[in-house]
C-alpha positions, 0 to 999 in steps of 0.5 A, a space after each residue: 644720828 645713824 642707826 647703830 646695831 649691836 653688831 655695829 657697836 661690837 665692831 668698834 673694838 677695832 678702835 681699842 686695838 693696840 691700846 688694850 690687850 682685851 679690846 673685844 672683851 672691853 667693848 662687850 662688857 661696856 655694851 652689855 652694861 649699857 644695854 643692861 644685858 649679859 654678853 651672850 645677849 649681844 650675839 643672840 640679837 646682833 641686829 637689834 638697834 640701840 636707842 639714841 641714848 644708849 648710843 650716846 652712853 656707849 660712845 662716851 664709855 668707849 672714848 674714856 676707855 680709849 683714853 686709858 681709863 680702866 674698864 673696872 672704873 667704867 663699869 663700877 665693879 670688878 670680879 675677884 675670887 668668887 665675888 663681884 665688888 664695887 670699885 671706886 677711884 679711891 682704891 686699887 682695882 682688885 687683880 687676879 694675881 692677888 687671888 694667890 694671897 687668898 688661896 694661900 691664906 685659905 690653905 693655912 687655916 681651915 674652918 674654926 674659931 680663928 681671927 684674921 686681919 687684912 691690912 689696907 683692905 681697899 675694896 675689901 677684896 681679900 677680907 671679904 673673899 676670906 670671910 665668904 669662904 670661912 664663915 667661922 673666921 672673925 675677919 678684921 679689915 683696916 684702911 687708913 683712907 675713910 673713903 676706902 673703908 666706906 667702900 669695903 663696908 658697902 661691899 660687905 653689906 651688899 654681900 651680907 657677910 656678918 663675920 667682917 668688921 672694917 675699921 679706919 686706921 693705918 695698917 695695924 693701928 685699929 687692931 686689938 688682940 692677937 690674930 692667927 693670920 694677917 694678910 696685906 697687899 700694901 704699896 710696894 712700887 718705887 716712886 720712880 718705877 716706869 710702870 706707874 706711867 703705863 696702863 691702869 695704874 695711871 688712874 689708880 691712887 698713888 697712895 695705894 701704889 707707891 712706897 719709899 725705901 725702894 718700895 719696901 717701907 710699908 712691907 717693912 713696917 707691917 713685918 715689924 709691927 705684926 709681931 705684936 699682933 700674931 699668936 704663937 705660930 701665927 702667919 703673916 702673908 704679904 703681896 709684893 713686887 716681882 723683884 722683891 721676894 728676896 728682900 721681903 724674905 730677908 726682912 722676915 728673917 731679920 725680924 725673927 720670923 721663921 719658915 719664910 718662903 715666896 710663891 709665884 703668881 700665874 705669870 710665874 713671878 714672885 708675888 707673895 711671901 709668907 712666914 710664921 711668927 714662932 715665939 
C-alpha cells in the first residue's frame, strides 16, 4: 500500500465533485474524524502520513459518501443550533432550515415557568435546543418510534439537560395537561414527490418524510389535536414544505386558530407557519 499523506487524502475531494455541493468540506470532515483531529490540523500538517488502518477507514468512508450516504450518518453526529447531536438511520438528519422553528419559538416566550412540547422529536434537535436556551421551561418530547425516542434520550443525557422528558407515542398521545407552546417538524412530503429520489433523503426513513393527503395528513392531525393541549393564547408552530404555506394557514384558520402567519427560511422559501389558539 502506497504512502498517503494528509494532502493526498484531501485531494480526493475531486472524486466527490458533481456528487456533492460540499465535496471539499465532506472530505475534510471525514479525514478529521478518521485522524481524531480538528480540520485545522489537516492544513497544519499536510505532509503527515496516514497509517494503513487510517487509509482503509478513510477509503471506506469516502466510497460510502460517493454512493450518496449522508455525511452525518458517516460521522454519527450533526451540529444543530448550538448543539452537537448523535444521529442514526432511525431519524431525520437535523437541517439548518429547522433552526427557524427554534428561533421563532424562543422569540414567543422568554424565560419563565412555561410548558413546551416537541412532537416527532427524532434526534431531539428542537426540544433540546429549546431546553438548552430556556432552562426554566419544562420541555416534553414525543416520538412514535422507540429507537428515535431512545436516541433523543441519549442526546439529552449527554448534554445533561434536566428539563426535558422524552416519551414514546404518536404525536400528542403521550401529552398530559396544557402547554404554552407546541412545535413540530412532521412528515410533509407527498409519496410521489421526485425529491425523495435525490440526495440525503434517499437514506432517511420514509416514515419521517412522507405523509398522505398530498403531504398534509400529519400537519392536519396535529393542528386539530393540539387545540385540546394548548392554554388560552398558546402557540402552535409547524415546519412544512415550501409550497404548503397557504394550505397550512387555511388548516389553522378552519380549525379556529388566529393570527396564522408563514415565515421563510434562509433560502427565502415558506418553511414555518404558526398560529395562536385563542379560546
